[in-house]
C-alpha positions in Angstrom: 0.1 -0.2 -0.1 1.0 3.4 -1.2 3.1 4.8 2.0 1.9 8.0 3.5 4.1 8.9 6.1 1.8 10.7 8.5 2.9 12.0 11.9 1.0 11.7 14.8 -2.2 13.8 14.5 -1.9 17.7 16.2 -4.9 19.0 17.8 -7.5 19.8 15.0 -8.0 23.6 16.0 -8.3 25.4 18.9 -10.8 28.4 19.2 -9.9 31.9 19.6 -13.0 34.2 19.1 -13.8 34.3 15.5 -10.6 32.4 15.1 -9.6 29.0 15.0 -5.6 28.1 15.8 -4.0 25.1 13.6 -0.8 23.6 15.2 1.7 22.7 13.2 4.4 20.5 12.6 8.2 21.5 13.1 9.1 21.7 9.8 6.7 23.9 8.1 7.5 27.6 7.3 4.1 29.7 6.6 6.6 32.5 4.7 7.7 30.0 2.8 4.4 28.5 1.6 3.0 31.8 1.4 6.1 32.9 -1.0 5.5 29.9 -2.8 1.3 30.8 -3.6 1.7 34.9 -3.7 4.3 33.9 -7.2 0.7 33.1 -8.8 0.0 36.6 -9.7 -2.9 36.3 -11.9 -4.7 33.3 -9.3 -8.4 34.0 -9.0 -9.2 31.4 -5.7 -7.2 33.4 -3.1 -5.7 37.0 -2.6 -3.1 38.4 -0.6 -2.4 41.2 1.7 0.1 41.8 4.2 0.8 38.6 5.2 -2.7 37.3 4.9 -4.7 34.3 2.3 -8.0 35.1 1.9 -10.2 32.9 0.4 -13.2 31.7 -0.1 -13.5 27.3 1.4 -16.2 25.7 -0.8 -18.1 23.3 1.8 -21.2 21.9 0.2 -23.4 25.0 -0.2 -21.5 27.5 1.8 -18.8 29.0 0.8 -17.0 31.0 4.0 -14.3 33.4 3.3 -11.5 32.7 5.8 -8.2 34.8 6.6 -5.2 32.4 7.0 -2.3 34.1 8.7 0.6 33.5 10.5 0.0 32.3 14.2 3.7 34.0 15.6 3.4 33.7 19.2 2.5 30.5 19.4 4.0 29.4 16.1 1.0 27.9 14.3 -1.4 29.6 11.7 -4.8 31.5 12.4 -7.9 30.8 10.5 -10.4 33.9 10.6 -14.2 34.1 9.7 -15.0 36.9 8.0 -18.2 38.4 7.7 -21.4 39.2 10.1 -21.7 35.3 11.6 -19.3 32.6 12.2 -20.8 29.6 10.5 -22.2 26.2 12.2 -19.5 24.3 14.3 -19.3 21.6 11.5 -18.6 23.8 8.5 -16.0 25.5 10.8 -14.7 21.5 10.8 -14.0 21.4 7.3 -12.7 24.6 6.7 -10.0 23.1 9.5 -9.1 19.9 7.4 -9.7 21.9 4.3 -6.6 24.1 5.4 -4.6 21.0 6.9 -5.2 19.3 3.7 -4.0 22.4 1.2 -1.0 23.1 3.3 -0.1 19.0 3.9 0.0 19.7 7.7 -0.5 16.3 8.9 2.9 14.6 7.3 5.8 14.2 9.0 8.8 15.8 6.6 11.7 14.7 8.6 12.3 11.5 6.5 11.8 13.4 3.5 14.9 16.3 5.0 17.4 13.2 6.1 17.5 11.8 2.5 17.9 15.3 1.1 20.8 15.7 3.1 22.4 13.1 0.9 21.1 13.9 -2.6 23.1 17.0 -3.9 20.2 18.4 -6.0 17.8 18.3 -2.9 20.0 19.5 0.1 20.1 22.6 -2.1 16.5 22.8 -2.2 15.6 22.1 1.3 18.1 24.4 2.6 16.5 27.2 0.4 13.3 26.5 0.9 12.8 25.1 4.7 9.8 24.5 5.5 7.6 24.5 2.2 5.0 22.0 2.0 3.8 20.7 -0.8 0.8 22.8 -1.3 -1.9 21.3 -2.8 -5.5 21.0 -4.8 -7.5 18.9 -2.0 -10.8 19.2 -5.0 -10.3 16.4 -7.4 -12.1 18.2 -10.0 -10.1 21.6 -9.4 -7.1 19.4 -9.6 -8.1 17.3 -12.8 -8.9 20.4 -14.6 -5.4 22.3 -13.8 -3.7 19.5 -14.9 -5.8 19.6 -18.7 -6.0 23.0 -19.1 -2.1 23.6 -18.0 -1.5 20.9 -21.0 1.1 22.1 -23.6 0.8 25.8 -23.0 2.7 27.9 -20.5 1.8 28.6 -17.2 0.9 32.2 -17.5 -1.8 31.3 -20.3 -2.8 28.4 -17.8 -3.9 31.4 -15.2 -5.6 32.9 -17.7 -7.7 30.2 -18.7 -8.6 29.2 -15.4 -9.2 32.9 -14.4 -11.8 32.8 -17.8 -13.4 29.1 -16.1 -14.0 30.5 -12.8 -15.4 33.9 -13.1 -18.1 32.1 -16.0 -19.1 29.0 -14.3 -17.7 29.1 -10.5 -19.8 30.4 -7.1 -19.1 34.5 -6.9 -18.8 35.4 -3.0 -19.1 39.0 -1.4 -17.9 39.5 1.8 -16.7 42.9 3.2 -16.3 44.4 -0.3 -14.3 42.1 -1.5 -15.3 39.1 -4.6 -14.1 36.0 -3.9 -14.6 32.7 -5.9 -14.8 29.4 -6.1 -14.1 26.4 -8.3 -17.0 25.7 -10.3 -18.1 22.3 -9.5 -18.3 18.8 -11.9 -22.1 19.4 -11.6 -21.8 23.3 -13.0 -19.8 21.9 -16.0 -21.3 18.4 -16.6 -24.7 19.6 -18.4 -22.8 22.3 -20.7 -21.1 21.3 -24.3 -17.9 22.0 -25.5 -19.5 24.8 -27.5 -20.4 26.3 -24.1 -16.7 26.7 -23.6 -15.2 27.7 -26.2 -15.3 31.6 -25.8 -12.8 30.4 -23.1 -10.4 30.2 -25.9 -9.0 26.7 -25.2 -9.1 24.1 -27.2 -11.9 22.1 -28.7 -10.3 19.0 -26.9 -10.1 20.6 -23.4 -13.4 21.3 -23.8 -14.1 18.1 -24.1 -11.8 16.7 -21.6 -13.2 19.3 -19.3 -17.2 18.4 -19.9 -16.1 14.5 -19.5 -14.5 14.5 -16.6 -17.1 16.5 -14.9 -19.5 14.2 -16.1 -17.8 10.9 -14.5 -17.7 13.0 -11.1 -20.9 14.1 -11.1 -22.7 10.5 -11.9 -19.9 9.0 -9.5 -18.1 6.8 -11.6 -14.7 8.9 -10.4 -14.1 10.5 -6.7 -11.1 10.7 -4.5 -12.6 8.2 -2.3 -12.5 5.6 -5.4 -9.1 6.6 -5.8 -7.7 6.2 -2.5 -9.7 3.3 -1.8 -7.1 1.7 -4.5 -4.0 0.1 -2.4 -1.9 1.0 -5.1 -0.4 3.6 -6.6 0.1 2.5 -10.2 -3.2 1.1 -10.1 -4.6 4.9 -9.4 -2.5 5.9 -11.9 -3.5 3.7 -14.4 -7.3 4.6 -13.5 -6.7 7.9 -14.4 -5.3 7.8 -17.1 -8.4 5.5 -18.5 -9.9 8.4 -18.8 -9.7 10.6 -21.4 -7.6 13.6 -21.6 -5.6 12.6 -18.7 -2.3 11.4 -19.5 0.8 10.4 -17.3 1.3 14.2 -16.9 -1.6 14.7 -15.9 -2.2 11.4 -13.6 0.8 12.2 -11.4 -0.1 16.0 -11.0 -3.2 14.9 -9.9 -1.2 12.2 -7.4 0.9 14.4 -6.6 -1.1 17.5 -5.4 -5.1 15.8 -4.8 -4.1 12.8 -3.5 -0.9 13.0 -2.1 0.9 10.1 -2.9 4.8 10.7 -2.0 5.6 8.3 -4.7 3.9 10.0 -7.5 6.5 11.2 -10.3 5.7 13.5 -13.2 9.3 12.4 -14.8 8.3 13.4 -18.0 7.3 17.3 -16.4 9.1 20.0 -18.6 9.9 22.4 -15.3 11.4 19.3 -13.7 14.1 18.8 -16.5 14.5 22.7 -16.5 15.2 23.1 -12.7 17.7 20.4 -12.8 19.2 21.5 -16.5 19.5 24.8 -14.2 20.9 23.8 -10.8 23.4 21.2 -12.6 24.9 24.3 -15.1 23.7 22.0 -17.9 23.8 23.0 -21.7 21.0 20.7 -22.4 18.1 19.2 -20.4 18.7 16.3 -18.9 17.5 12.8 -20.8 14.6 10.5 -19.4 17.4 7.9 -18.0 20.0 11.1 -16.8 16.7 12.1 -14.8 16.1 8.1 -13.4 19.4 7.8 -12.4 19.5 11.0 -10.4 16.3 9.7 -8.7 17.0 7.0 -7.7 17.4 8.0 -4.1 14.3 9.5 -3.9 12.3 6.5 -3.3 9.1 7.4 -1.4 9.7 10.8 -1.9 9.1 11.8 -5.2 6.6 13.9 -5.4 8.3 16.6 -2.4 11.6 16.1 -4.5 9.9 17.4 -7.7 7.7 20.4 -5.8 10.8 21.0 -4.3 12.9 21.4 -7.5 9.9 23.1 -9.3 10.3 25.5 -6.9 13.5 27.1 -8.0 11.6 27.6 -11.1 8.1 29.1 -9.7 
């Protein structure tokens, strides 16, 4: 079964008025994760202001808006609910779950850091970005959609397509004079035709892929629970690759960012190739056999190794 490397569970959250305080692991830096997220200048699902992250968190039919910031006094994360009324305890608990999953707070990174200190590339990465977490995409449809949108285009245009999709079909939430968005649900997209998506300026194939994936999720033929219940990474990868529009790169991206399988490895990723080329001072991109040789010691932590190396570029 896929090794998850989970640490002993921290207390879920401690209430403090309109805020909740989350404990964080020792190998965690809010600042490193904030800087990673803030690099996405055209991100539409959260915003930043003076060290805080503001986001509408989708919880069923609700989307409470929260401020997420560092709590330096108690070394943790403070989640403050915006608006006139606190959501129910059940909704608050779901927000906590979402934030813990987003920041990958329940993973023990000590084994990865021990491994990294023995590897020339990874040692540079964990030194440069100490405390960085593999910032995730907890929603399966969002993760697959982001993988599809990013196929064969540059990152800047992928963010543009994402914004167009979200602002056309997502949920708009206004809170304290600011507008927030949540990603469209599968049900929002499943009933559309490719023509409904065509003016977003994505390819016909991508429109078809998004609608097809949305239909699978809306019908329950594909789900995060189904994939996580499969006992082997390669079986999950095979299930994903069996979906039209999902190739090995997109499958491993979803395994990394949503399903949190540490052995996921998008070995053909251009960003990974460019990071290795830059760090090793190469005049050409490494070949796949060279990457496999370089990564031979990353077993069990390929996803974190990839994410940390990406960080040199993004």
